[in-house]
C-alpha positions as a Python dict, from the first residue, in 0.01 Angstrom:
ca = {
    (1, 'M'): (0, 0, 0),
    (2, 'S'): (-101, 291, -235),
    (3, 'K'): (-126, 167, -592),
    (4, 'A'): (79, 478, -727),
    (5, 'L'): (395, 352, -567),
    (6, 'P'): (434, 35, -780),
    (7, 'I'): (352, 255, -1069),
    (8, 'A'): (587, 497, -984),
    (9, 'V'): (873, 267, -912),
    (10, 'A'): (803, 120, -1304),
    (11, 'V'): (848, 462, -1453),
    (12, 'I'): (1142, 547, -1255),
    (13, 'L'): (1320, 225, -1362),
    (14, 'G'): (1188, 293, -1699),
    (15, 'G'): (1349, 636, -1709),
    (16, 'A'): (1699, 513, -1576),
    (17, 'A'): (1724, 326, -1920),
    (18, 'L'): (1814, 666, -2041),
    (19, 'V'): (2142, 662, -1851),
    (20, 'P'): (2412, 512, -2080),
    (21, 'V'): (2584, 174, -1998),
    (22, 'Y'): (2913, 338, -2018),
    (23, 'Y'): (2820, 563, -1693),
    (24, 'A'): (2767, 244, -1500),
    (25, 'T'): (3090, 82, -1646),
    (26, 'K'): (3283, 406, -1541),
    (27, 'H'): (3119, 412, -1206),
    (28, 'P'): (3124, 39, -1085),
    (29, 'A'): (2976, -28, -710),
    (30, 'P'): (3287, -107, -505),
    (31, 'A'): (3305, -484, -429),
    (32, 'Q'): (3324, -570, -70),
    (33, 'A'): (3125, -861, 141),
    (34, 'S'): (2857, -784, 338),
    (35, 'S'): (2903, -735, 711),
    (36, 'T'): (2543, -780, 836),
    (37, 'V'): (2455, -1112, 691),
    (38, 'D'): (2429, -1419, 966),
    (39, 'K'): (2611, -1689, 791),
    (40, 'N'): (2389, -1934, 1017),
    (41, 'A'): (2048, -1765, 874),
    (42, 'T'): (1759, -1962, 838),
    (43, 'P'): (1607, -2085, 502),
    (44, 'V'): (1365, -1811, 499),
    (45, 'Q'): (1614, -1525, 590),
    (46, 'K'): (1869, -1648, 339),
    (47, 'I'): (1570, -1634, 68),
    (48, 'S'): (1473, -1288, 196),
    (49, 'Y'): (1837, -1178, 134),
    (50, 'I'): (1898, -1287, -252),
    (51, 'L'): (1558, -1186, -340),
    (52, 'G'): (1655, -811, -219),
    (53, 'Y'): (1996, -833, -343),
    (54, 'D'): (1886, -960, -708),
    (55, 'F'): (1611, -661, -701),
    (56, 'A'): (1859, -404, -581),
    (57, 'N'): (2107, -499, -899),
    (58, 'Q'): (1858, -378, -1119),
    (59, 'I'): (1782, -52, -979),
    (60, 'P'): (1992, 277, -1134),
    (61, 'P'): (2326, 340, -929),
    (62, 'D'): (2220, 686, -849),
    (63, 'M'): (1917, 579, -635),
    (64, 'D'): (1940, 661, -252),
    (65, 'I'): (1985, 300, -78),
    (66, 'N'): (1851, 437, 238),
    (67, 'A'): (1541, 589, 133),
    (68, 'F'): (1500, 255, -59),
    (69, 'N'): (1513, 40, 225),
    (70, 'A'): (1282, 276, 390),
    (71, 'G'): (1032, 226, 148),
    (72, 'T'): (1080, -153, 124),
    (73, 'R'): (1022, -175, 522),
    (74, 'D'): (717, 44, 519),
    (75, 'G'): (557, -159, 208),
    (76, 'H'): (654, -483, 384),
    (77, 'A'): (475, -321, 703),
    (78, 'H'): (153, -224, 524),
    (79, 'K'): (213, 112, 610),
    (80, 'P'): (55, 390, 397),
    (81, 'S'): (308, 557, 158),
    (82, 'A'): (501, 854, 301),
    (83, 'Y'): (444, 1030, -42),
    (84, 'S'): (110, 1135, -242),
    (85, 'Q'): (51, 1046, -593),
    (86, 'E'): (109, 1393, -705),
    (87, 'E'): (442, 1405, -491),
    (88, 'L'): (563, 1073, -693),
    (89, 'K'): (456, 1172, -1002),
    (90, 'A'): (659, 1524, -964),
    (91, 'A'): (938, 1350, -831),
    (92, 'V'): (936, 1142, -1150),
    (93, 'T'): (932, 1408, -1377),
    (94, 'A'): (1212, 1575, -1203),
    (95, 'Y'): (1432, 1266, -1188),
    (96, 'Q'): (1368, 1224, -1596),
    (97, 'G'): (1507, 1558, -1663),
    (98, 'E'): (1788, 1506, -1450),
    (99, 'V'): (1858, 1199, -1619),
    (100, 'Q'): (1788, 1344, -1984),
    (101, 'K'): (2027, 1648, -1902),
    (102, 'K'): (2289, 1435, -1787),
    (103, 'Q'): (2282, 1231, -2085),
    (104, 'L'): (2280, 1543, -2307),
    (105, 'E'): (2556, 1674, -2138),
    (106, 'Q'): (2762, 1335, -2202),
    (107, 'S'): (2696, 1306, -2534),
    (108, 'K'): (2798, 1662, -2624),
    (109, 'Q'): (3150, 1595, -2402),
    (110, 'S'): (3176, 1260, -2616),
    (111, 'Q'): (3110, 1453, -2961),
    (112, 'S'): (3353, 1713, -2834),
    (113, 'L'): (3632, 1431, -2753),
    (114, 'N'): (3587, 1192, -3048),
    (115, 'D'): (3610, 1517, -3295),
    (116, 'T'): (3928, 1617, -3135),
    (117, 'F'): (4047, 1263, -3163),
    (118, 'L'): (3971, 1236, -3545),
    (119, 'T'): (4115, 1583, -3615),
    (120, 'N'): (4422, 1473, -3482),
    (121, 'N'): (4446, 1119, -3594),
    (122, 'A'): (4395, 1261, -3957),
    (123, 'K'): (4754, 1442, -3907),
    (124, 'K'): (4908, 1095, -3834),
    (125, 'P'): (5126, 938, -4097),
    (126, 'G'): (4952, 668, -4332),
    (127, 'V'): (4636, 757, -4225),
    (128, 'K'): (4373, 859, -4498),
    (129, 'T'): (4063, 994, -4495),
    (130, 'T'): (3747, 971, -4748),
    (131, 'A'): (3511, 1176, -4875),
    (132, 'S'): (3262, 1052, -4618),
    (133, 'G'): (3476, 1125, -4323),
    (134, 'L'): (3619, 749, -4265),
    (135, 'Q'): (3951, 755, -4174),
    (136, 'Y'): (4215, 432, -4246),
    (137, 'K'): (4563, 336, -4256),
    (138, 'I'): (4665, -6, -4447),
    (139, 'T'): (4869, -213, -4242),
    (140, 'R'): (4899, -510, -4472),
    (141, 'E'): (4863, -529, -4824),
    (142, 'G'): (4632, -803, -4954),
    (143, 'Q'): (4690, -971, -5272),
    (144, 'G'): (4342, -1172, -5310),
    (145, 'K'): (3999, -1037, -5435),
    (146, 'Q'): (3877, -694, -5347),
    (147, 'P'): (3520, -700, -5186),
    (148, 'N'): (3215, -479, -5316),
    (149, 'A'): (2928, -382, -5159),
    (150, 'D'): (2703, -696, -5226),
    (151, 'S'): (3013, -928, -5142),
    (152, 'V'): (3040, -1157, -4813),
    (153, 'V'): (3339, -1140, -4631),
    (154, 'K'): (3541, -1313, -4362),
    (155, 'V'): (3705, -1147, -4117),
    (156, 'N'): (3910, -1113, -3776),
    (157, 'Y'): (3887, -785, -3622),
    (158, 'K'): (3887, -602, -3273),
    (159, 'G'): (3674, -278, -3224),
    (160, 'M'): (3770, -17, -2983),
    (161, 'L'): (3641, 342, -2858),
    (162, 'A'): (3868, 636, -2965),
    (163, 'D'): (4018, 586, -2572),
    (164, 'G'): (4159, 228, -2649),
    (165, 'T'): (3872, 65, -2442),
    (166, 'V'): (3785, -281, -2655),
    (167, 'F'): (3418, -384, -2664),
    (168, 'D'): (3449, -667, -2909),
    (169, 'S'): (3683, -895, -3088),
    (170, 'S'): (3681, -1185, -3293),
    (171, 'Y'): (4019, -1269, -3155),
    (172, 'Q'): (3917, -1310, -2816),
    (173, 'R'): (3617, -1527, -2908),
    (174, 'G'): (3865, -1715, -3102),
    (175, 'Q'): (3682, -1730, -3438),
    (176, 'P'): (3657, -1492, -3737),
    (177, 'V'): (3330, -1390, -3855),
    (178, 'E'): (3118, -1410, -4187),
    (179, 'F'): (2878, -1152, -4321),
    (180, 'S'): (2743, -943, -4612),
    (181, 'L'): (2856, -610, -4643),
    (182, 'K'): (2490, -498, -4667),
    (183, 'Q'): (2452, -585, -4298),
    (184, 'V'): (2677, -374, -4112),
    (185, 'I'): (2754, -15, -4002),
    (186, 'P'): (2828, 243, -4306),
    (187, 'G'): (3222, 263, -4186),
    (188, 'W'): (3247, -109, -4192),
    (189, 'A'): (3101, -129, -4561),
    (190, 'E'): (3294, 149, -4719),
    (191, 'G'): (3650, 49, -4527),
    (192, 'L'): (3662, -299, -4614),
    (193, 'Q'): (3581, -250, -4984),
    (194, 'L'): (3926, -62, -4968),
    (195, 'L'): (4133, -380, -4891),
    (196, 'K'): (4217, -697, -5060),
    (197, 'A'): (4175, -1019, -4914),
    (198, 'G'): (4481, -1115, -4716),
    (199, 'G'): (4480, -721, -4604),
    (200, 'A'): (4455, -546, -4305),
    (201, 'A'): (4372, -193, -4176),
    (202, 'T'): (4269, -2, -3912),
    (203, 'L'): (3955, 203, -3979),
    (204, 'Y'): (3881, 516, -3768),
    (205, 'I'): (3484, 554, -3814),
    (206, 'P'): (3303, 864, -3717),
    (207, 'A'): (2979, 823, -3533),
    (208, 'K'): (2779, 921, -3853),
    (209, 'L'): (2939, 614, -3996),
    (210, 'A'): (2845, 367, -3708),
    (211, 'Y'): (2584, 405, -3444),
    (212, 'G'): (2538, 805, -3456),
    (213, 'E'): (2353, 895, -3105),
    (214, 'Q'): (2227, 576, -3022),
    (215, 'S'): (2395, 370, -2737),
    (216, 'M'): (2498, -3, -2788),
    (217, 'Q'): (2617, -224, -2531),
    (218, 'G'): (3000, -80, -2423),
    (219, 'I'): (2931, 196, -2701),
    (220, 'P'): (2812, 558, -2581),
    (221, 'P'): (2622, 776, -2794),
    (222, 'N'): (2819, 1008, -3084),
    (223, 'S'): (3127, 719, -3033),
    (224, 'T'): (3414, 740, -3284),
    (225, 'L'): (3487, 384, -3346),
    (226, 'V'): (3838, 228, -3423),
    (227, 'F'): (3854, -113, -3578),
    (228, 'D'): (4179, -349, -3620),
    (229, 'V'): (4039, -563, -3910),
    (230, 'E'): (4199, -813, -4111),
    (231, 'L'): (4029, -938, -4435),
    (232, 'L'): (4050, -1317, -4450),
    (233, 'D'): (3841, -1423, -4769),
    (234, 'V'): (3581, -1254, -5009),
    (235, 'K'): (3288, -1427, -5135),
}
């Protein structure tokens, strides 16, 4: 087997990390039972199947499964690689360029959609905008202590994308969280200082006050984040 093949595969899989998690969540593979598996398979056949199954779950969704299978068969048979090192290097470079282009296009589209969301949201009754660009709406006035930048707070919250997709929720976990305002994204640090203990609000946080161009689990780059927040306690 050519030494270039495993190296090229590693590079391709590394490049796939550039594709936002968002893409995979919006394009899930159809769930259907395999029609080619023998339920009376031997132990070796079952182990072979699960090795292939687990590895296939790690490759990018846009890889060609037929070509992948052909490469697996040739490699297992110790045949020479169908492609030279130069061809593989060129293919990896081209693929990475396509991935980066796709990511840039998705990022621009996301930025445009989020800008439109914030522009329209600012016109809604009860929504206020601070000098930083943070938007917020008080949904319940608190009567307790008001936090400052050095405070430790206890909150319940639900985090959503601008389209309403929930990516995190202390309500779902059944337990509020406690943290220092020095440890959170700028939009949270600023927004919670607008509340008093016992109060609640919805925070509309522009990407620049959240994670910016970074992608997080369940959060694409340049995402406006919406949080329903209850301030339970201030220390």
